[in-house]
Biopython code that builds the backbone (N, CA, C, O; Angstrom):
import numpy as np
from Bio.PDB.StructureBuilder import StructureBuilder

atoms = [
    (1, "MET", "N", (130.042, 128.585, 91.011)),
    (1, "MET", "CA", (129.662, 127.827, 92.171)),
    (1, "MET", "C", (128.432, 126.972, 91.837)),
    (1, "MET", "O", (127.440, 127.468, 91.302)),
    (2, "ARG", "N", (128.522, 125.696, 92.160)),
    (2, "ARG", "CA", (127.426, 124.776, 91.857)),
    (2, "ARG", "C", (126.449, 124.721, 93.025)),
    (2, "ARG", "O", (126.848, 124.535, 94.174)),
    (3, "LYS", "N", (125.179, 124.883, 92.720)),
    (3, "LYS", "CA", (124.144, 124.857, 93.742)),
    (3, "LYS", "C", (123.821, 123.403, 94.104)),
    (3, "LYS", "O", (123.739, 122.536, 93.234)),
    (4, "ARG", "N", (123.642, 123.158, 95.388)),
    (4, "ARG", "CA", (123.330, 121.824, 95.881)),
    (4, "ARG", "C", (121.880, 121.493, 95.557)),
    (4, "ARG", "O", (120.991, 122.325, 95.739)),
    (5, "LYS", "N", (121.645, 120.274, 95.077)),
    (5, "LYS", "CA", (120.294, 119.843, 94.739)),
    (5, "LYS", "C", (119.491, 119.554, 96.004)),
    (5, "LYS", "O", (120.014, 118.993, 96.967)),
    (6, "MET", "N", (118.234, 119.939, 95.992)),
    (6, "MET", "CA", (117.349, 119.617, 97.115)),
    (6, "MET", "C", (116.845, 118.182, 97.005)),
    (6, "MET", "O", (116.628, 117.516, 98.018)),
    (7, "TYR", "N", (116.658, 117.708, 95.773)),
    (7, "TYR", "CA", (116.177, 116.360, 95.528)),
    (7, "TYR", "C", (117.122, 115.639, 94.583)),
    (7, "TYR", "O", (117.667, 116.243, 93.660)),
    (8, "LEU", "N", (117.315, 114.340, 94.816)),
    (8, "LEU", "CA", (118.128, 113.510, 93.937)),
    (8, "LEU", "C", (117.197, 112.667, 93.070)),
    (8, "LEU", "O", (116.193, 112.138, 93.548)),
    (9, "SER", "N", (117.538, 112.554, 91.810)),
    (9, "SER", "CA", (116.741, 111.750, 90.886)),
    (9, "SER", "C", (117.187, 110.291, 90.959)),
    (9, "SER", "O", (118.164, 109.961, 91.631)),
    (10, "VAL", "N", (116.469, 109.439, 90.269)),
    (10, "VAL", "CA", (116.835, 108.021, 90.205)),
    (10, "VAL", "C", (118.227, 107.873, 89.616)),
    (10, "VAL", "O", (119.017, 107.052, 90.083)),
    (11, "GLU", "N", (118.529, 108.655, 88.604)),
    (11, "GLU", "CA", (119.849, 108.590, 87.979)),
    (11, "GLU", "C", (120.942, 109.009, 88.960)),
    (11, "GLU", "O", (122.023, 108.420, 88.975)),
    (12, "ASP", "N", (120.665, 110.022, 89.777)),
    (12, "ASP", "CA", (121.621, 110.452, 90.805)),
    (12, "ASP", "C", (121.861, 109.337, 91.819)),
    (12, "ASP", "O", (123.003, 109.088, 92.206)),
    (13, "ILE", "N", (120.802, 108.669, 92.248)),
    (13, "ILE", "CA", (120.914, 107.574, 93.215)),
    (13, "ILE", "C", (121.713, 106.422, 92.607)),
    (13, "ILE", "O", (122.563, 105.832, 93.274)),
    (14, "ALA", "N", (121.442, 106.107, 91.350)),
    (14, "ALA", "CA", (122.178, 105.036, 90.671)),
    (14, "ALA", "C", (123.668, 105.345, 90.636)),
    (14, "ALA", "O", (124.492, 104.467, 90.889)),
    (15, "GLU", "N", (124.010, 106.576, 90.328)),
    (15, "GLU", "CA", (125.413, 106.976, 90.263)),
    (15, "GLU", "C", (126.051, 106.999, 91.655)),
    (15, "GLU", "O", (127.172, 106.523, 91.833)),
    (16, "LEU", "N", (125.351, 107.540, 92.619)),
    (16, "LEU", "CA", (125.877, 107.674, 93.972)),
    (16, "LEU", "C", (126.173, 106.322, 94.616)),
    (16, "LEU", "O", (127.219, 106.144, 95.240)),
    (17, "PHE", "N", (125.251, 105.371, 94.463)),
    (17, "PHE", "CA", (125.400, 104.057, 95.091)),
    (17, "PHE", "C", (125.930, 102.988, 94.144)),
    (17, "PHE", "O", (126.016, 101.815, 94.506)),
    (18, "GLU", "N", (126.288, 103.401, 92.921)),
    (18, "GLU", "CA", (126.813, 102.494, 91.898)),
    (18, "GLU", "C", (125.845, 101.341, 91.627)),
    (18, "GLU", "O", (126.209, 100.168, 91.710)),
    (19, "LEU", "N", (124.605, 101.708, 91.302)),
    (19, "LEU", "CA", (123.545, 100.752, 91.005)),
    (19, "LEU", "C", (123.108, 100.913, 89.555)),
    (19, "LEU", "O", (123.381, 101.929, 88.914)),
    (20, "SER", "N", (122.428, 99.896, 89.055)),
    (20, "SER", "CA", (121.800, 100.065, 87.749)),
    (20, "SER", "C", (120.605, 100.993, 87.934)),
    (20, "SER", "O", (120.057, 101.101, 89.031)),
    (21, "VAL", "N", (120.215, 101.646, 86.877)),
    (21, "VAL", "CA", (119.094, 102.586, 86.958)),
    (21, "VAL", "C", (117.807, 101.840, 87.316)),
    (21, "VAL", "O", (116.988, 102.348, 88.082)),
    (22, "SER", "N", (117.630, 100.642, 86.767)),
    (22, "SER", "CA", (116.403, 99.888, 87.065)),
    (22, "SER", "C", (116.330, 99.513, 88.545)),
    (22, "SER", "O", (115.249, 99.555, 89.133)),
    (23, "PHE", "N", (117.458, 99.148, 89.156)),
    (23, "PHE", "CA", (117.455, 98.826, 90.581)),
    (23, "PHE", "C", (117.307, 100.096, 91.416)),
    (23, "PHE", "O", (116.684, 100.073, 92.477)),
    (24, "ALA", "N", (117.872, 101.190, 90.947)),
    (24, "ALA", "CA", (117.754, 102.468, 91.662)),
    (24, "ALA", "C", (116.293, 102.897, 91.758)),
    (24, "ALA", "O", (115.905, 103.527, 92.742)),
    (25, "TYR", "N", (115.470, 102.566, 90.754)),
    (25, "TYR", "CA", (114.042, 102.872, 90.830)),
    (25, "TYR", "C", (113.415, 102.171, 92.028)),
    (25, "TYR", "O", (112.592, 102.759, 92.729)),
    (26, "ARG", "N", (113.798, 100.915, 92.268)),
    (26, "ARG", "CA", (113.267, 100.181, 93.420)),
    (26, "ARG", "C", (113.744, 100.795, 94.732)),
    (26, "ARG", "O", (112.986, 100.883, 95.698)),
    (27, "VAL", "N", (115.001, 101.217, 94.757)),
    (27, "VAL", "CA", (115.553, 101.836, 95.961)),
    (27, "VAL", "C", (114.814, 103.134, 96.269)),
    (27, "VAL", "O", (114.433, 103.373, 97.415)),
    (28, "VAL", "N", (114.611, 103.962, 95.269)),
    (28, "VAL", "CA", (113.902, 105.232, 95.450)),
    (28, "VAL", "C", (112.462, 104.971, 95.886)),
    (28, "VAL", "O", (111.924, 105.695, 96.724)),
    (29, "GLU", "N", (111.846, 103.951, 95.326)),
    (29, "GLU", "CA", (110.477, 103.598, 95.716)),
    (29, "GLU", "C", (110.419, 103.237, 97.198)),
    (29, "GLU", "O", (109.488, 103.644, 97.893)),
    (30, "ARG", "N", (111.396, 102.483, 97.689)),
    (30, "ARG", "CA", (111.435, 102.117, 99.113)),
    (30, "ARG", "C", (111.728, 103.324, 100.000)),
    (30, "ARG", "O", (111.152, 103.468, 101.078)),
    (31, "MET", "N", (112.626, 104.186, 99.536)),
    (31, "MET", "CA", (112.921, 105.401, 100.301)),
    (31, "MET", "C", (111.674, 106.265, 100.410)),
    (31, "MET", "O", (111.377, 106.803, 101.477)),
    (32, "ASN", "N", (110.946, 106.398, 99.307)),
    (32, "ASN", "CA", (109.720, 107.198, 99.322)),
    (32, "ASN", "C", (108.653, 106.552, 100.194)),
    (32, "ASN", "O", (107.892, 107.260, 100.854)),
    (33, "ALA", "N", (108.580, 105.232, 100.211)),
    (33, "ALA", "CA", (107.615, 104.549, 101.074)),
    (33, "ALA", "C", (107.941, 104.819, 102.539)),
    (33, "ALA", "O", (107.040, 105.033, 103.350)),
    (34, "ASP", "N", (109.227, 104.810, 102.875)),
    (34, "ASP", "CA", (109.646, 105.110, 104.244)),
    (34, "ASP", "C", (109.275, 106.542, 104.619)),
    (34, "ASP", "O", (108.758, 106.789, 105.709)),
    (35, "LEU", "N", (109.537, 107.472, 103.725)),
    (35, "LEU", "CA", (109.198, 108.871, 103.985)),
    (35, "LEU", "C", (107.684, 109.051, 104.119)),
    (35, "LEU", "O", (107.211, 109.779, 104.992)),
    (36, "GLU", "N", (106.938, 108.385, 103.254)),
    (36, "GLU", "CA", (105.482, 108.504, 103.289)),
    (36, "GLU", "C", (104.917, 107.941, 104.599)),
    (36, "GLU", "O", (103.951, 108.475, 105.144)),
    (37, "SER", "N", (105.523, 106.868, 105.095)),
    (37, "SER", "CA", (105.062, 106.293, 106.363)),
    (37, "SER", "C", (105.309, 107.237, 107.537)),
    (37, "SER", "O", (104.677, 107.116, 108.587)),
    (38, "LYS", "N", (106.233, 108.175, 107.350)),
    (38, "LYS", "CA", (106.534, 109.179, 108.375)),
    (38, "LYS", "C", (105.807, 110.492, 108.094)),
    (38, "LYS", "O", (106.141, 111.536, 108.654)),
    (39, "ASN", "N", (104.806, 110.420, 107.215)),
    (39, "ASN", "CA", (103.950, 111.557, 106.848)),
    (39, "ASN", "C", (104.689, 112.700, 106.154)),
    (39, "ASN", "O", (104.329, 113.866, 106.321)),
    (40, "TYR", "N", (105.709, 112.373, 105.384)),
    (40, "TYR", "CA", (106.382, 113.374, 104.559)),
    (40, "TYR", "C", (105.745, 113.371, 103.179)),
    (40, "TYR", "O", (105.226, 112.356, 102.715)),
    (41, "TYR", "N", (105.797, 114.516, 102.542)),
    (41, "TYR", "CA", (105.344, 114.648, 101.158)),
    (41, "TYR", "C", (106.418, 114.053, 100.265)),
    (41, "TYR", "O", (107.596, 114.369, 100.431)),
    (42, "VAL", "N", (106.041, 113.200, 99.320)),
    (42, "VAL", "CA", (107.027, 112.585, 98.430)),
    (42, "VAL", "C", (106.789, 112.993, 96.988)),
    (42, "VAL", "O", (105.663, 113.277, 96.580)),
    (43, "ILE", "N", (107.863, 113.015, 96.232)),
    (43, "ILE", "CA", (107.811, 113.273, 94.796)),
    (43, "ILE", "C", (108.295, 111.997, 94.126)),
    (43, "ILE", "O", (109.430, 111.571, 94.341)),
    (44, "LEU", "N", (107.446, 111.392, 93.320)),
    (44, "LEU", "CA", (107.810, 110.131, 92.679)),
    (44, "LEU", "C", (109.063, 110.304, 91.827)),
    (44, "LEU", "O", (109.183, 111.255, 91.055)),
    (45, "GLY", "N", (109.993, 109.363, 91.984)),
    (45, "GLY", "CA", (111.229, 109.394, 91.205)),
    (45, "GLY", "C", (112.299, 110.301, 91.774)),
    (45, "GLY", "O", (113.365, 110.456, 91.177)),
    (46, "ARG", "N", (112.028, 110.905, 92.927)),
    (46, "ARG", "CA", (113.006, 111.795, 93.565)),
    (46, "ARG", "C", (113.026, 111.542, 95.064)),
    (46, "ARG", "O", (112.029, 111.134, 95.660)),
    (47, "VAL", "N", (114.198, 111.799, 95.662)),
    (47, "VAL", "CA", (114.373, 111.630, 97.103)),
    (47, "VAL", "C", (115.093, 112.871, 97.623)),
    (47, "VAL", "O", (116.035, 113.348, 96.990)),
    (48, "PRO", "N", (114.663, 113.397, 98.766)),
    (48, "PRO", "CA", (115.359, 114.560, 99.326)),
    (48, "PRO", "C", (116.834, 114.243, 99.607)),
    (48, "PRO", "O", (117.153, 113.179, 100.138)),
    (49, "THR", "N", (117.702, 115.144, 99.257)),
    (49, "THR", "CA", (119.138, 114.951, 99.479)),
    (49, "THR", "C", (119.430, 114.723, 100.953)),
    (49, "THR", "O", (120.268, 113.889, 101.295)),
    (50, "ARG", "N", (118.756, 115.447, 101.820)),
    (50, "ARG", "CA", (118.985, 115.272, 103.268)),
    (50, "ARG", "C", (118.655, 113.864, 103.730)),
    (50, "ARG", "O", (119.327, 113.337, 104.616)),
    (51, "TYR", "N", (117.643, 113.248, 103.156)),
    (51, "TYR", "CA", (117.289, 111.879, 103.528)),
    (51, "TYR", "C", (118.405, 110.908, 103.160)),
    (51, "TYR", "O", (118.718, 109.993, 103.922)),
    (52, "VAL", "N", (118.996, 111.108, 102.007)),
    (52, "VAL", "CA", (120.069, 110.229, 101.540)),
    (52, "VAL", "C", (121.322, 110.411, 102.394)),
    (52, "VAL", "O", (122.099, 109.471, 102.564)),
    (53, "GLU", "N", (121.520, 111.603, 102.925)),
    (53, "GLU", "CA", (122.706, 111.892, 103.727)),
    (53, "GLU", "C", (122.582, 111.438, 105.181)),
    (53, "GLU", "O", (123.552, 111.540, 105.932)),
    (54, "LEU", "N", (121.423, 110.942, 105.594)),
    (54, "LEU", "CA", (121.240, 110.520, 106.974)),
    (54, "LEU", "C", (122.196, 109.384, 107.340)),
    (54, "LEU", "O", (122.483, 108.533, 106.498)),
    (55, "PRO", "N", (122.692, 109.356, 108.575)),
    (55, "PRO", "CA", (123.667, 108.353, 108.999)),
    (55, "PRO", "C", (123.192, 106.901, 108.864)),
    (55, "PRO", "O", (124.017, 106.010, 108.660)),
    (56, "HIS", "N", (121.882, 106.642, 108.974)),
    (56, "HIS", "CA", (121.409, 105.252, 108.899)),
    (56, "HIS", "C", (121.627, 104.639, 107.526)),
    (56, "HIS", "O", (121.547, 103.418, 107.394)),
    (57, "LEU", "N", (121.900, 105.431, 106.504)),
    (57, "LEU", "CA", (122.148, 104.898, 105.167)),
    (57, "LEU", "C", (123.618, 104.606, 104.918)),
    (57, "LEU", "O", (123.968, 104.006, 103.902)),
    (58, "ARG", "N", (124.466, 105.019, 105.820)),
    (58, "ARG", "CA", (125.903, 104.784, 105.646)),
    (58, "ARG", "C", (126.287, 103.465, 106.289)),
    (58, "ARG", "O", (125.738, 103.082, 107.322)),
    (59, "HIS", "N", (127.230, 102.776, 105.674)),
    (59, "HIS", "CA", (127.689, 101.498, 106.217)),
    (59, "HIS", "C", (129.013, 101.684, 106.891)),
    (59, "HIS", "O", (129.577, 100.725, 107.418)),
]
sb = StructureBuilder()
sb.init_structure("model")
sb.init_model(0)
sb.init_chain("A")
sb.init_seg("    ")
for serial, (resi, resn, name, xyz) in enumerate(atoms, 1):
    if name == "N":
        sb.init_residue(resn, " ", resi, " ")
    sb.init_atom(name, np.array(xyz, "f"), 0.0, 1.0, " ", f" {name:<3s}", serial, name[0])
structure = sb.get_structure()
């Protein structure tokens, strides 16, 4: 059984959204800026899986 990740790395974001790794760094930076503006603790280069799964990110 595979354990679900709590945080997604830049490489995970690139794969999930089919982006280049260099562009995924910018996306993660913006996601972290959004989280930081909401007073969440951020880890550079990682994004909480729950944040990525939020409905506002789906098209």
